[in-house]
C-alpha positions in Angstrom: -4.7 -5.5 155.0 -8.3 -4.2 155.6 -9.3 -3.4 159.3 -12.4 -4.9 161.1 -14.4 -1.9 161.2 -17.3 -3.3 163.7 -15.9 -1.9 166.9 -14.5 1.3 165.1 -15.0 4.5 167.1 -14.0 8.2 166.2 -11.2 9.9 167.9 -11.1 12.6 170.3 -10.4 15.3 167.6 -13.3 14.1 165.3 -16.9 15.5 165.4 -19.7 13.5 167.4 -21.0 10.8 165.1 -24.4 11.7 163.6 -27.4 10.4 165.2 -28.5 7.9 162.4 -24.6 6.7 162.1 -24.9 6.1 165.9 -28.0 4.1 165.8 -26.6 1.9 163.0 -23.5 1.3 165.4 -25.6 0.4 168.3 -27.9 -2.0 166.1 -24.5 -3.6 164.7 -23.3 -4.1 168.4 -27.0 -5.6 169.1 -26.5 -7.9 166.4 -23.1 -9.2 167.6 -24.8 -9.7 170.8 -27.6 -11.6 169.8 -25.2 -13.7 167.7 -23.0 -14.7 170.7 -26.4 -15.6 172.7 -27.5 -18.0 169.9 -24.1 -19.5 169.7 -24.2 -19.9 173.3 -27.9 -21.3 173.4 -27.0 -23.6 170.9 -23.8 -25.0 172.5 -25.4 -25.3 175.9 -28.4 -27.2 174.2 -25.8 -29.7 172.5 -24.3 -30.3 175.7 -27.2 -31.2 177.5 -28.6 -33.5 174.9 -25.1 -35.2 174.6 -24.2 -35.2 178.6 -27.8 -35.7 180.1 -29.8 -37.2 177.4 -32.3 -34.4 177.6 -34.8 -33.7 174.9 -34.1 -30.9 172.6 -36.9 -29.0 174.5 -35.5 -29.6 178.0 -32.1 -28.6 176.8 -33.2 -25.4 175.5 -35.0 -24.6 178.7 -32.0 -25.4 180.8 -29.5 -23.7 178.7 -31.7 -20.6 178.5 -32.4 -20.7 182.0 -28.5 -20.8 182.8 -27.9 -18.1 180.3 -30.7 -15.7 181.7 -29.0 -16.3 185.2 -32.0 -18.1 186.9 -30.2 -21.6 187.2 -31.0 -25.0 185.6 -34.6 -26.6 185.6 -33.3 -30.1 185.6 -30.5 -31.3 188.0 -27.6 -32.9 186.2 -27.5 -36.5 187.2 -24.4 -37.9 185.3 -20.7 -36.7 186.4 -20.1 -35.6 182.9 -23.4 -33.5 183.1 -22.4 -32.1 186.3 -19.1 -31.0 185.0 -20.8 -29.5 181.9 -23.6 -27.8 183.8 -20.9 -26.2 186.2 -18.7 -25.1 183.3 -21.6 -23.9 181.3 -22.8 -21.6 184.2 -19.6 -20.0 184.5 -19.4 -19.5 180.7 -23.0 -17.9 181.0 -21.9 -15.6 183.1 -19.1 -14.3 181.4 -21.1 -14.2 178.1 -23.5 -12.0 180.1 -20.9 -9.6 181.1 -19.4 -9.5 177.7 -22.9 -9.0 176.0 -23.5 -6.0 178.4 -20.3 -4.4 177.6 -20.8 -4.8 173.9 -24.1 -3.1 174.1 -23.0 -0.5 176.5 -19.9 0.6 174.7 -21.3 2.6 171.7 -23.6 4.5 174.6 -20.5 4.9 176.8 -18.2 6.2 174.1 -20.7 8.6 172.7 -21.3 10.2 176.4 -17.7 10.6 177.0 -17.0 11.7 173.5 -19.6 14.4 173.9 -18.4 15.7 177.5 -14.9 15.7 176.0 -16.2 18.0 173.0 -17.9 20.0 175.5 -15.0 20.6 177.9 -12.5 21.4 174.9 -15.1 24.0 173.7 -15.6 22.0 170.4 -19.3 21.2 171.2 -22.4 22.9 170.5 
């Protein structure tokens, strides 16, 4: 069975990844986060349209503001809308943390890997 190699990193005994490969890895991570944001934005829009009967434009605005950490523009009026908005706000906070972690992972790994190579005497 073939392994998913999206989040595959070099081990400590392997040399530091070349810059062009590192940048490619960073772009792949950014693409994953962008996909997560688009999926989350569309899900939030659907929820606002369904529960609050907002237009797609207003639903986009509310979902984008919650994902951006600013809070909703239109206060929910229905019971279902209030529950959805609360759950979506919690979800948006988690998406922010996960996205930041996915973007930071290759940079943190490269720094730690370089530090390990320098300490063990294998670095430049």
